[in-house]
N, C-alpha and C positions, 0 to 999 in steps of 0.2 A: 595676802595674810597665813599663816601659819596656823596646823590645823591643832587642835588639844594636845592630840596625845603627841602628837611630835613635838612642844611643846613639855609637856609632864615629863617622855622620855630625855628630853638633853636637861630637862632639870633635876632628875633621879638620877642621871648617869653622874653631872657635874657633882650635887651630893655624895654620892662615893666615892670619888675621887678626891674630893675635897677632904673624908674623913679622912681614909686610907693615908692620907699626904700627911693631916694631923700626926696621926697614930705613928708612921712608919716612913714620910718622908726625910731625907737626908739632905738634899739639898734645894735650890730654889727654881734650879729647870724640873727636878725631879715631878712638880707639880704640872706641868703641861706633856709631859709623859705619860703621870696617872691621868689626865684628863684625857688624852686619847685612849690609851685601851680600856678608859673604864664605855667611853663612846660606842670603840669598834666593841666592845664585847656589849652591849644594853641592847646594841643597835641587829648585836648578830644574835641572840638570845630572842629579839624579836621574831624572828624568821622560824625559829621552832615549832615545830606542832604544838598546837597546848599540852600540857596535861592535867589529866579528870584531877589531880589531886589539886592540886593548884589555879584551877580553871577559878574556883572562885570568888579567889583576890583581885580579879582580875578588873583595873578600870577604863570598861570601853575596851578598847584598842590593847589597852600597855598591860605588859603582863608584869608589875612589879614586882612578885616574888622568884619568878623565876630570872627575871635579869637581875636580880639581886645575887643569884647563886651565882651565876655564870660572869659576873663583874666583879664578885670577892677572888672567884677560883683564876679569874684573866689577875688580876688587881698583883695576888700572890705569884703567881709564876713570875710579871713584872719584875716584883720585887726583889726573887729570887735569885733573878736574870742581872739585878742590879740596874735599872733602873733611876 
C-alpha cells in the first residue's frame, strides 16, 4: 500500500500539470510532458530543506506551497522550451 504522503504528492503534481495544460497546452502530447515535468519538480522540491516561512502550510510530510512554486517554475521553463 502506498503511503498517504506519496498519494497526496502524486495528486497535487497531477493537478498542477493538468491546470497548466489547460492554460498553456498546445498539443495532446504536451499533457504527458507537463505531467512528467510536474512530478519530477514536485518530488524534487520535497527533498529541499523546509523553509521556515512555508513550514506551517505542510500537510504531514508534504510541503504543497514549496511544491507548487517549484512546479510552476519548472512548467514555465518546459513551456518556454516548447514541450
